C-alpha positions as CSV (number, residue, x, y, z in Angstrom):
1,X,77.2,47.0,-148.0
2,X,77.7,43.5,-146.5
3,X,79.7,41.1,-148.5
4,X,77.9,37.9,-147.4
5,X,74.7,37.9,-145.3
6,X,73.9,34.5,-143.7
7,X,70.4,33.9,-142.3
8,X,70.6,31.2,-139.6
9,X,73.2,30.4,-136.9
10,X,72.6,26.7,-136.9
11,X,75.2,24.1,-138.1
12,X,74.9,25.2,-141.7
13,X,75.1,28.9,-141.1
14,X,78.1,28.5,-138.8
15,X,79.9,26.2,-141.2
16,X,79.3,28.6,-144.1
17,X,80.6,31.6,-142.2
18,X,83.7,29.6,-141.1
19,X,84.3,28.4,-144.7
20,X,84.0,31.8,-146.3
21,X,86.2,33.5,-143.6
22,X,88.9,30.9,-144.0
23,X,89.0,31.8,-147.7
24,X,88.9,35.5,-147.2
25,X,89.3,36.7,-143.5
26,X,88.6,40.3,-144.6
27,X,85.1,39.5,-145.9
28,X,82.4,41.5,-144.2
29,X,80.1,38.7,-143.0
30,X,76.9,39.1,-140.9
31,X,74.9,36.2,-139.5
32,X,71.3,36.7,-138.4
33,X,69.4,34.5,-136.1
34,X,66.0,34.8,-134.4
35,X,67.2,32.9,-131.3
36,X,69.3,34.3,-128.5
37,X,71.9,31.5,-128.8
38,X,73.6,29.6,-131.6
39,X,72.5,26.2,-132.7
40,X,69.3,26.6,-134.7
41,X,67.2,23.6,-133.6
42,X,70.0,23.0,-131.0
43,X,69.8,26.6,-129.6
44,X,69.5,26.7,-125.8
45,X,65.9,27.9,-125.8
46,X,64.7,24.9,-127.9
47,X,66.1,22.2,-125.7
48,X,64.2,20.0,-123.4
49,X,65.5,17.3,-121.0
50,X,65.2,14.1,-123.2
51,X,66.2,15.7,-126.5
52,X,69.0,13.7,-128.3
53,X,70.4,13.3,-131.8
54,X,69.5,10.2,-133.8
55,X,73.3,9.9,-134.3
56,X,75.8,8.2,-131.9
57,X,78.9,10.0,-130.8
58,X,81.0,11.2,-132.7
59,X,79.1,11.4,-136.0
60,X,77.8,14.9,-135.5
61,X,81.1,16.8,-135.4
62,X,82.8,18.8,-138.1
63,X,85.9,17.4,-139.7
64,X,88.1,20.3,-138.5
65,X,86.7,20.5,-134.9
66,X,86.3,17.0,-133.3
67,X,84.0,16.7,-130.3
68,X,86.7,14.8,-128.4
69,X,89.0,17.8,-128.6
70,X,86.6,19.8,-126.5
71,X,85.5,17.0,-124.2
72,X,81.9,16.8,-125.4
73,X,80.0,13.5,-125.9
74,X,80.5,9.9,-124.8
75,X,81.5,7.0,-127.0
76,X,78.5,4.6,-127.6
77,X,75.9,7.2,-126.5
78,X,73.5,9.5,-128.4
79,X,74.5,13.1,-128.3
80,X,72.2,15.0,-126.0
81,X,70.7,18.4,-126.9
82,X,72.8,20.1,-124.2
83,X,75.9,18.5,-125.6
84,X,75.0,19.5,-129.2
85,X,74.4,23.1,-128.1
86,X,77.6,23.2,-126.2
87,X,79.5,21.8,-129.2
88,X,78.1,24.4,-131.6
89,X,78.8,27.2,-129.2
90,X,82.4,26.0,-128.8
91,X,82.6,25.8,-132.6
92,X,81.5,29.4,-133.0
93,X,83.9,30.6,-130.4
94,X,86.8,28.6,-131.7
95,X,86.4,30.1,-135.2
96,X,85.7,33.6,-133.8
97,X,82.1,33.7,-135.3
98,X,80.3,35.1,-132.3
99,X,81.1,38.7,-133.1
100,X,79.5,38.1,-136.6
101,X,76.1,37.1,-135.2
102,X,73.1,39.4,-134.6
103,X,70.9,37.4,-132.2
104,X,67.2,37.9,-131.7
105,X,67.0,39.3,-135.2
106,X,64.5,38.0,-137.7
107,X,64.7,38.4,-141.5
108,X,61.1,38.9,-142.7
109,X,61.4,39.8,-146.4
110,X,64.0,39.6,-149.2
111,X,64.1,41.3,-152.5
112,X,66.6,41.8,-155.3
113,X,68.6,45.0,-155.5
114,X,67.5,47.7,-158.0
115,X,69.7,46.4,-160.7
116,X,69.3,42.7,-159.8
117,X,72.7,42.9,-158.2
118,X,72.8,41.9,-154.6
119,X,69.9,41.6,-152.1
120,X,67.9,43.8,-149.7
121,X,66.8,42.1,-146.5
122,X,64.2,43.6,-144.2
123,X,64.9,42.6,-140.6
124,X,63.3,43.0,-137.2
125,X,65.7,43.5,-134.4
126,X,65.6,42.5,-130.7
127,X,63.3,45.3,-129.6
128,X,60.8,44.5,-132.4
129,X,60.4,40.9,-131.5
130,X,58.9,41.6,-128.1
131,X,56.9,44.7,-129.2
132,X,53.1,44.5,-129.4
133,X,52.9,47.3,-132.0
134,X,54.0,47.3,-135.6
135,X,57.5,48.8,-135.9
136,X,59.2,49.6,-139.3
137,X,61.8,47.1,-140.3
138,X,65.5,47.8,-140.8
139,X,67.0,47.2,-144.3
140,X,70.3,45.4,-144.8
141,X,72.0,45.3,-148.2
142,X,74.3,42.5,-149.2
143,X,76.2,41.3,-152.2
144,X,75.7,37.6,-151.5
145,X,72.9,35.9,-149.5
146,X,73.0,32.5,-147.8
147,X,69.7,31.0,-146.7
148,X,70.8,28.6,-143.9
149,X,67.4,28.3,-142.2
150,X,67.1,24.6,-143.1
151,X,63.8,22.7,-143.3
152,X,62.7,23.0,-139.7
153,X,61.9,26.7,-139.7
154,X,58.1,26.9,-140.1
155,X,56.1,24.6,-137.9
156,X,53.1,23.1,-139.7
157,X,50.1,23.2,-137.3
158,X,46.9,21.4,-138.3
159,X,43.7,23.3,-138.7
160,X,41.4,21.8,-136.1
161,X,37.8,22.8,-135.9
162,X,37.0,24.2,-132.5
163,X,40.5,25.2,-131.5
164,X,39.4,28.7,-130.5
165,X,37.4,27.1,-127.6
166,X,39.9,24.4,-126.6
167,X,40.8,26.4,-123.5
168,X,43.9,24.3,-122.7
169,X,47.5,24.4,-124.1
170,X,47.6,23.7,-127.8
171,X,51.2,23.8,-129.2
172,X,53.6,22.5,-131.8
173,X,56.3,20.1,-130.7
174,X,58.9,22.7,-131.8
175,X,57.8,24.8,-128.8
176,X,58.5,22.1,-126.3
177,X,61.8,23.8,-125.3
178,X,60.4,27.2,-124.3
179,X,57.1,25.8,-123.0
180,X,58.4,22.7,-121.2
181,X,58.0,24.3,-117.7
182,X,54.5,25.8,-118.3
183,X,53.1,22.6,-119.9
184,X,54.8,19.5,-118.8
185,X,55.9,20.8,-115.3
186,X,52.4,22.1,-114.7
187,X,50.7,20.2,-111.8
188,X,47.3,20.8,-113.4
189,X,48.2,18.9,-116.5
190,X,48.0,15.2,-116.0
191,X,46.8,13.8,-119.4
192,X,48.5,14.9,-122.6
193,X,47.5,14.1,-126.2
194,X,50.2,13.9,-128.9
195,X,49.2,14.2,-132.6
196,X,51.5,12.8,-135.3
197,X,53.4,9.6,-136.3
198,X,56.9,10.8,-137.0
199,X,60.1,10.7,-135.0
200,X,59.2,14.0,-133.4
201,X,56.0,12.4,-132.2
202,X,58.0,9.6,-130.6
203,X,60.2,12.2,-128.9
204,X,57.1,14.1,-127.6
205,X,55.4,11.0,-126.4
206,X,58.5,9.9,-124.6
207,X,59.0,13.2,-122.9
208,X,55.4,13.4,-121.7
209,X,55.4,9.8,-120.5
210,X,58.7,10.0,-118.6
211,X,57.5,13.2,-116.8
212,X,54.7,11.2,-115.3
213,X,51.8,12.0,-117.7
214,X,49.2,9.7,-119.1
215,X,49.6,10.0,-122.9
216,X,47.0,9.6,-125.7
217,X,48.9,9.3,-128.9
218,X,46.9,10.0,-132.0
219,X,48.1,8.8,-135.4
220,X,45.7,9.6,-138.3
221,X,44.2,6.5,-139.9
222,X,43.8,8.5,-143.1
223,X,47.5,9.4,-143.2
224,X,50.6,7.4,-144.0
225,X,50.9,5.9,-140.6
226,X,53.9,5.9,-138.2
227,X,57.5,6.2,-139.3
228,X,60.2,3.6,-138.8
229,X,62.0,4.2,-135.5
230,X,64.5,1.5,-134.8
231,X,67.5,0.7,-132.5
232,X,70.9,2.1,-133.4
233,X,72.3,-1.3,-133.9
234,X,71.1,-4.5,-135.7
235,X,72.3,-8.1,-136.0
236,X,73.8,-9.4,-139.2
237,X,74.4,-13.1,-138.5
238,X,76.5,-13.3,-135.4
239,X,77.7,-9.7,-135.7
240,X,76.3,-6.5,-134.2
241,X,76.2,-3.7,-136.8
242,X,75.9,0.0,-136.3
243,X,73.1,1.1,-138.6
244,X,74.4,4.6,-139.2
245,X,77.7,3.2,-140.4
246,X,76.1,0.3,-142.3
247,X,74.3,2.6,-144.7
248,X,77.6,4.3,-145.5
249,X,79.1,1.1,-146.8
250,X,79.1,0.8,-150.6
251,X,78.0,-2.8,-150.7
252,X,74.7,-1.7,-148.9
253,X,74.1,1.2,-151.1
254,X,73.8,-0.7,-154.3
255,X,70.4,-2.0,-153.2
256,X,69.0,1.5,-153.0
257,X,68.0,3.6,-156.1
258,X,70.3,6.5,-156.7
259,X,70.0,8.6,-159.9
260,X,73.5,10.1,-159.7
261,X,76.2,8.9,-162.0
262,X,78.1,6.0,-160.5
263,X,81.7,7.0,-159.6
264,X,82.6,3.6,-158.1
265,X,84.7,2.5,-161.1
266,X,84.2,0.4,-164.2
267,X,84.8,-2.8,-162.3
268,X,81.7,-2.5,-160.1
269,X,79.7,0.4,-161.5
270,X,77.4,-2.2,-163.3
271,X,76.2,-3.6,-160.0
272,X,73.4,-1.1,-159.3
273,X,72.1,-1.3,-162.9
274,X,72.1,-5.1,-162.6
275,X,70.3,-5.1,-159.3
276,X,67.5,-2.7,-160.4
277,X,66.9,-3.6,-164.1
278,X,67.9,-7.2,-164.6
279,X,65.3,-9.8,-163.8
280,X,67.6,-11.8,-161.6
281,X,69.0,-8.6,-160.0
282,X,65.5,-7.3,-159.2
283,X,64.7,-10.6,-157.5
284,X,67.9,-10.3,-155.4
285,X,67.1,-6.7,-154.5
286,X,63.5,-7.5,-153.6
287,X,64.7,-10.3,-151.3
288,X,67.3,-8.0,-149.7
289,X,64.6,-5.5,-148.7
290,X,62.2,-8.2,-147.6
291,X,64.9,-9.5,-145.2
292,X,65.7,-5.9,-144.1
293,X,62.0,-5.4,-143.5
294,X,61.5,-8.5,-141.4
295,X,64.8,-8.0,-139.4
296,X,63.8,-4.4,-138.6
297,X,60.4,-5.6,-137.3
298,X,62.2,-8.0,-135.0
299,X,64.6,-5.3,-133.9
300,X,61.8,-3.0,-133.0
301,X,59.7,-5.8,-131.3
302,X,56.5,-4.7,-133.0
303,X,55.0,-8.2,-133.0
304,X,54.3,-10.2,-129.8
305,X,55.8,-13.5,-130.9
306,X,58.7,-15.5,-129.6
307,X,61.1,-13.8,-132.0
308,X,60.1,-10.2,-131.4
309,X,58.9,-10.2,-127.8
310,X,61.5,-8.9,-125.4
311,X,62.1,-10.1,-121.8
312,X,59.6,-8.6,-119.4
313,X,57.4,-7.2,-122.2
314,X,53.9,-6.3,-120.8
315,X,50.9,-6.9,-123.1
316,X,48.4,-4.3,-121.7
317,X,49.0,-2.1,-124.7
318,X,49.3,-3.1,-128.3
319,X,52.7,-2.2,-129.6
320,X,52.1,-3.6,-133.1
321,X,49.9,-0.6,-133.9
322,X,53.1,1.4,-134.3
323,X,54.5,-0.9,-137.0
324,X,54.8,1.1,-140.3
325,X,52.7,-0.2,-143.2
326,X,55.5,-0.4,-145.7
327,X,59.1,-1.5,-146.0
328,X,62.0,0.8,-144.8
329,X,62.9,1.1,-148.4
330,X,60.2,3.9,-148.8
331,X,61.0,6.0,-145.8
332,X,64.5,7.4,-146.1
333,X,65.4,9.9,-143.5
334,X,61.8,10.2,-142.3
335,X,62.8,7.3,-140.1
336,X,64.6,7.7,-136.8
337,X,66.5,6.0,-133.9
338,X,65.3,4.7,-130.6
339,X,67.6,7.1,-128.7
340,X,65.9,6.8,-125.3
341,X,67.2,5.8,-121.9
342,X,64.1,3.9,-121.0
343,X,62.4,1.1,-123.0
344,X,59.9,2.9,-125.3
345,X,57.9,-0.2,-125.9
346,X,57.3,-0.6,-122.2
347,X,55.6,2.8,-122.1
348,X,53.0,1.5,-124.6
349,X,52.6,-2.0,-123.4
350,X,52.2,-0.9,-119.8
351,X,49.2,1.3,-120.7
352,X,50.8,4.6,-119.8
353,X,50.7,5.5,-123.5
354,X,47.5,4.7,-125.5
355,X,47.7,4.8,-129.2
356,X,44.7,5.9,-131.2
357,X,44.7,5.3,-135.0
358,X,41.8,7.7,-135.6
359,X,41.1,11.0,-137.4
360,X,40.1,14.1,-135.4
361,X,36.7,15.4,-136.2
362,X,36.9,18.5,-133.9
363,X,38.0,19.7,-130.5
364,X,36.0,21.3,-127.7
365,X,37.0,22.4,-124.2
366,X,39.4,19.7,-122.8
367,X,38.0,17.2,-125.3
368,X,39.2,15.7,-128.6
369,X,36.5,14.1,-130.7
370,X,37.3,11.4,-133.3
371,X,35.7,11.0,-136.7
372,X,33.2,8.3,-137.6
373,X,31.7,8.2,-134.1
374,X,34.9,6.7,-132.8
375,X,34.5,8.4,-129.4
376,X,36.3,11.2,-127.6
377,X,39.0,11.6,-125.0
378,X,39.4,14.2,-122.3
379,X,42.9,15.8,-122.0
380,X,44.7,18.6,-120.4
381,X,47.0,19.6,-123.3
382,X,47.5,18.8,-127.0
383,X,50.9,18.8,-128.6
384,X,51.1,18.6,-132.4
385,X,54.1,16.8,-133.7
386,X,53.0,17.4,-137.3
387,X,56.2,18.4,-139.0
388,X,57.2,21.6,-140.8
389,X,56.2,23.7,-143.8
390,X,58.2,23.1,-146.9
391,X,58.4,26.8,-147.8
392,X,61.2,29.1,-146.7
393,X,60.4,31.0,-143.5
394,X,61.2,34.3,-145.3
395,X,59.1,36.0,-147.9
396,X,60.8,36.5,-151.3
397,X,59.5,39.5,-153.2
398,X,58.1,39.8,-155.8
399,X,56.3,36.5,-156.4
400,X,57.3,36.6,-160.0
401,X,60.8,35.9,-158.8
402,X,59.9,32.6,-157.3
403,X,60.2,30.7,-160.6
404,X,63.8,31.8,-161.0
405,X,64.5,31.0,-157.4
406,X,63.1,27.4,-157.5
407,X,61.3,27.8,-154.2
408,X,57.8,26.5,-153.4
409,X,55.2,28.9,-154.8
410,X,51.6,28.7,-155.7
411,X,51.1,27.6,-159.3
412,X,49.0,30.6,-160.1
413,X,52.1,32.8,-159.8
414,X,53.6,31.0,-162.8
415,X,53.0,31.9,-166.4
416,X,51.6,29.3,-168.8
417,X,55.0,29.0,-170.5
418,X,56.7,28.3,-167.1
419,X,54.1,25.7,-166.2
420,X,54.6,23.9,-169.6
421,X,58.4,24.1,-169.1
422,X,58.3,22.4,-165.7
423,X,55.8,19.8,-166.8
424,X,58.2,18.9,-169.6
425,X,61.1,18.5,-167.2
426,X,59.0,16.5,-164.8
427,X,57.8,14.1,-167.5
428,X,61.3,13.6,-168.8
429,X,62.6,13.0,-165.3
430,X,59.8,10.5,-164.6
431,X,60.6,8.6,-167.7
432,X,64.3,8.3,-167.0
433,X,63.8,7.3,-163.4
434,X,61.1,4.8,-164.3
435,X,63.5,3.2,-166.8
436,X,66.4,2.9,-164.4
437,X,64.4,2.1,-161.2
438,X,61.1,0.5,-162.2
439,X,60.0,-0.1,-158.6
440,X,59.7,3.6,-158.1
441,X,56.9,3.8,-160.7
442,X,54.4,2.3,-158.3
443,X,55.0,3.6,-154.8
444,X,52.8,2.2,-152.0
445,X,51.1,5.5,-151.5
446,X,50.0,8.1,-154.1
447,X,52.4,11.0,-154.4
448,X,50.9,14.4,-154.0
449,X,53.7,16.5,-155.5
450,X,52.2,19.8,-156.6
451,X,49.0,19.2,-154.7
452,X,51.1,19.5,-151.5
453,X,50.5,22.8,-149.7
454,X,53.9,23.7,-148.1
455,X,52.4,26.7,-146.3
456,X,50.6,26.7,-142.9
457,X,46.9,25.7,-143.0
458,X,45.9,29.4,-142.9
459,X,46.5,29.5,-146.6
460,X,44.0,28.2,-149.2
461,X,43.8,24.4,-148.9
462,X,43.0,23.9,-152.6
463,X,45.9,26.0,-153.8
464,X,48.5,24.0,-155.7
465,X,52.2,24.6,-154.9
466,X,55.4,23.8,-156.7
467,X,58.1,21.7,-155.1
468,X,61.6,22.8,-154.4
469,X,63.7,23.0,-157.6
470,X,67.3,24.0,-157.0
471,X,70.5,23.5,-159.0
472,X,72.4,20.8,-157.2
473,X,70.0,21.2,-154.3
474,X,71.7,24.5,-153.5
475,X,71.4,27.3,-156.1
476,X,68.4,29.0,-157.7
477,X,68.1,27.6,-161.3
478,X,66.9,30.7,-163.0
479,X,69.4,33.0,-161.5
480,X,72.2,30.5,-162.0
481,X,71.3,30.1,-165.7
482,X,71.4,34.0,-166.0
483,X,74.9,34.1,-164.4
484,X,73.7,35.6,-161.1
485,X,75.6,33.6,-158.5
486,X,74.5,35.6,-155.5
487,X,72.1,33.3,-153.6
488,X,72.4,29.8,-152.1
489,X,70.1,27.7,-149.9
490,X,71.8,25.3,-147.5
491,X,70.4,22.2,-145.7
492,X,67.1,22.2,-147.6
493,X,67.3,18.5,-147.6
494,X,68.5,15.8,-145.1
495,X,70.7,12.8,-145.0
496,X,71.9,10.3,-142.5
497,X,75.3,12.0,-142.2
498,X,74.2,15.7,-142.2
499,X,77.5,17.3,-141.0
500,X,79.6,16.0,-144.0
501,X,76.8,17.1,-146.3
502,X,76.9,20.6,-144.8
503,X,80.6,20.9,-145.2
504,X,80.4,19.9,-148.8
505,X,77.6,22.3,-149.5
506,X,79.5,25.1,-148.0
507,X,82.6,24.3,-150.1
508,X,80.5,24.2,-153.2
509,X,78.8,27.5,-152.3
510,X,82.1,29.1,-151.9
511,X,83.2,28.0,-155.3
512,X,79.8,29.1,-156.7
513,X,80.0,32.6,-155.2
514,X,83.4,33.0,-156.8
515,X,82.3,31.8,-160.3
516,X,84.5,28.7,-160.0
517,X,81.9,26.2,-161.1
518,X,80.8,25.4,-164.6
519,X,77.1,26.2,-164.8
520,X,74.3,25.8,-167.3
521,X,73.8,28.6,-169.8
522,X,70.0,28.6,-170.1
523,X,67.3,27.0,-168.0
524,X,65.8,24.8,-170.7
525,X,69.3,23.6,-171.7
526,X,70.5,22.5,-168.3
527,X,73.4,20.1,-168.5
528,X,75.7,18.4,-166.0
529,X,79.1,20.1,-165.9
530,X,82.1,19.8,-163.7
531,X,81.4,20.5,-160.1
532,X,84.2,23.0,-160.0
533,X,87.2,24.5,-161.6
534,X,89.9,23.3,-159.3
535,X,92.3,25.9,-158.0
536,X,94.6,23.3,-156.5
537,X,95.1,19.6,-157.2
538,X,94.8,18.6,-153.5
539,X,92.2,19.2,-150.8
540,X,93.6,20.7,-147.6
541,X,93.6,18.2,-144.8
542,X,90.7,18.4,-142.4
543,X,89.8,21.8,-143.8
544,X,92.9,23.6,-142.6
545,X,95.8,25.2,-144.5
546,X,95.2,26.4,-148.0
547,X,92.5,29.0,-148.6
548,X,92.2,28.0,-152.3
549,X,88.7,27.2,-153.5
550,X,89.0,23.5,-154.1
551,X,86.3,20.9,-154.7
552,X,87.5,17.9,-156.7
553,X,84.9,17.2,-159.3
554,X,85.8,13.5,-159.5
555,X,84.7,13.0,-155.9
556,X,81.4,15.0,-155.9
557,X,78.6,13.4,-158.0
558,X,76.5,15.7,-160.2
559,X,72.7,16.0,-160.1
560,X,71.1,15.3,-163.5
561,X,68.4,17.4,-165.1
562,X,65.0,17.2,-163.5
563,X,65.7,14.2,-161.3
564,X,63.5,14.0,-158.2
565,X,65.4,14.2,-155.0
566,X,62.1,13.1,-153.3
567,X,62.8,9.6,-154.7
568,X,66.3,9.2,-153.3
569,X,66.8,7.0,-150.3
570,X,69.2,7.7,-147.5
571,X,71.8,5.3,-148.7
572,X,74.9,7.2,-149.9
573,X,77.3,5.6,-152.3
574,X,80.7,7.0,-151.3
575,X,80.5,7.5,-147.5
576,X,80.8,11.1,-146.5
577,X,81.2,12.4,-150.1
578,X,77.9,11.4,-151.6
579,X,75.8,12.0,-148.5
580,X,75.5,15.6,-149.8
581,X,73.3,14.6,-152.6
582,X,72.1,11.0,-152.1
583,X,69.6,12.3,-149.5
584,X,66.0,11.6,-148.7
585,X,63.7,14.6,-149.2
586,X,60.2,15.0,-147.8
587,X,57.9,13.4,-150.4
588,X,56.3,15.9,-152.8
589,X,58.5,18.8,-151.9
590,X,61.6,18.5,-154.1
591,X,62.9,18.3,-157.6
592,X,66.6,18.9,-158.2
593,X,68.1,20.4,-161.3
594,X,71.6,20.3,-162.7
């Protein structure tokens, strides 16, 4: 029997294994990963030449393993995909994790043990992954299970009429690494279409354009439009400010809604309430975001006027079509950074990239047809940068367990009593949030919440699905309430500073696995309790030294009952500490319980 089974060898899985082994070096820990190298989204097989982090060096390194110590990264530069993979490989080697990893191994199904104690995980090993026939899976049994697959595990491909006859490459942007040579280095592919308006679409367009292709960029006019993608620095008066660091400054965060209890002290804890509920405060907050909005438009040079036009800008393509329709206030971590070596705007204004704000009616051989008789384009490949499914990449069995796990599931798998219970929590949460942050009551777009299908389009389109509902964004609420602390989900949400959040989640999970946190007794009586029972009054410096389970509850905010993480913005209140929980979640996919 395995002590702890970790699914995923990306940053979260590696950090979890390191954390657990530092506490108990004798633990039998196994890490599974479907790739042949470490890194998850930064694994070697998923890299392509222009891939970079949104973060500048050195904000993607772990606190106990600085990038500078291994000579990776350059100050003032975005970290490349190759550098990120090399860093995570060095991290795994430094903490002796490589021998714990089973590569090319996919977990396909999870179920509880016969006495609801521990977990059984069905896996397919290396030989099975390349086999063309069905081979029985292998069964692993574990006392504790860590789901470290993150939110980028199941690509969401659109269902396009006529795709079976398209007769040219049709792929998701997540496959750019393994298919880079066959698609973008293919001399027969000259014109590439990219579907999507997110940061991954920007990355795909940039890659295709800088490899010499004519690019048709399709952003659905029936969707929410393009995301904000801005420079890494902005001007504040005469000063140049690093955006990533700016949002970690407490003074900036007061202008952003955050439903967590304010730990900033009695002297200033009233500021957020004043800014979001007082008439004068709301006017100040509105003006702040209006200025932020206009300054970001100028930084991005969306509009061709004297203030936003850059030196040498060509006007053959309209760059203003990429301006998002709403303030950055509403986008959170769905935004990104212009982390490119070449000027992205020049690719559009020069005419190499043509932006189409149209819906796709259907596709036929080499042709994409737009709706409403808006014409058609002839292309040699279509790359869909359309995001990822919200559901876990592994099937949890039986479906009746989904309610206790708090994972996305079809509503028809819930009993009427369970539906009523969640509706009650949701209404209570909406009321509290609306009272504290009135501006969130009327978002610029309608929220889909339970109407959002987190599964691939092959499932029923009209099926309603529940959002994520996890205790502290980590633990299954039903199992937690029953005293079963055997399963955690890591990195199922995102923040600007992901690495500190990962480290905090791993520390909390360690305490949770060892029953060192105060937890709610019953699901319908969830209450906020201390984040941990401290074993030591002091935290070990930089993660070294003491193996005591130690998370100081006065430094880690609690998540209140029913609050919607989907309404958080990406502005943390205490630097690295609160980034774990003040994170932006994909709209309509999350509710967090405490």
